[in-house]
C-alpha positions as CSV (number, residue, x, y, z in Angstrom):
1,S,2.6,4.4,-29.9
2,P,4.1,7.3,-28.0
3,A,7.1,6.5,-25.7
4,G,6.8,7.3,-22.0
5,V,9.0,7.5,-18.9
6,R,8.1,6.3,-15.5
7,A,10.1,5.6,-12.3
8,Q,11.1,2.0,-11.7
9,A,12.0,0.7,-8.3
10,V,15.4,-1.1,-8.0
11,L,16.4,-3.3,-5.1
12,K,19.7,-2.7,-3.4
13,D,21.2,-5.6,-5.4
14,G,20.3,-3.8,-8.7
15,T,17.2,-6.0,-9.5
16,L,14.3,-4.1,-11.1
17,V,11.1,-4.6,-9.1
18,D,8.3,-5.8,-11.5
19,D,5.4,-5.3,-9.1
20,F,4.3,-3.0,-6.4
21,L,5.9,-3.1,-2.9
22,I,4.3,-2.5,0.5
23,R,6.8,-1.3,3.1
24,E,6.1,-0.3,6.6
25,A,7.8,2.4,8.5
26,P,7.3,3.3,12.3
27,H,4.2,5.5,11.6
28,T,3.4,4.8,8.0
29,V,2.6,2.2,5.3
30,H,4.0,3.0,1.9
31,V,2.9,1.5,-1.6
32,L,5.9,1.7,-3.8
33,N,6.4,1.1,-7.5
34,A,2.7,1.1,-8.3
35,P,2.4,0.8,-12.1
36,S,-0.8,1.7,-14.0
37,P,-2.2,-1.8,-13.5
38,A,-2.3,-1.0,-9.7
39,A,-5.5,0.9,-10.5
40,T,-7.3,-2.3,-11.1
41,A,-5.9,-3.7,-7.9
42,C,-6.5,-0.6,-5.7
43,L,-9.1,-2.4,-3.5
44,P,-7.0,-5.3,-2.6
45,I,-4.0,-3.0,-2.1
46,G,-6.1,-0.7,0.1
47,R,-7.4,-3.6,2.1
48,E,-3.7,-4.8,2.7
49,V,-2.6,-1.3,3.7
50,A,-5.6,-0.9,6.1
51,R,-4.8,-4.4,7.6
52,L,-1.1,-3.4,8.2
53,A,-2.0,0.0,9.6
54,L,-4.7,-1.4,11.9
55,R,-2.3,-4.1,13.1
56,R,0.2,-1.4,14.1
57,A,-2.5,0.9,15.6
58,R,-3.9,-1.8,17.9
59,G,-0.6,-2.0,19.8
60,T,-0.9,1.8,20.6
61,G,-4.2,1.8,22.3
62,W,-5.9,3.5,19.4
63,K,-9.6,2.7,18.9
64,P,-11.1,2.6,15.4
65,P,-14.0,5.0,14.9
66,A,-17.6,3.7,15.2
67,V,-18.8,1.9,12.0
68,E,-21.6,3.8,10.3
69,S,-24.2,2.2,8.0
70,G,-22.7,-1.2,8.4
71,H,-19.6,-0.3,6.4
72,C,-16.3,-1.5,7.6
73,V,-12.7,-2.0,6.5
């Protein structure tokens, strides 16, 4: 099979990260080190990112948009 190259996250102590990482910054949520299997986990990853973003937004007075057609995060 053909060889490939991809970025690999490394912790400060030099340990390779085997799975994806979710990190929060003041105004953003980042998904890091997402290997190709992350495509099969995209819905749970998206739910977690939405949960973290909504938790942060609630403290700012932000109101979520109205839910249409019964769909909700």
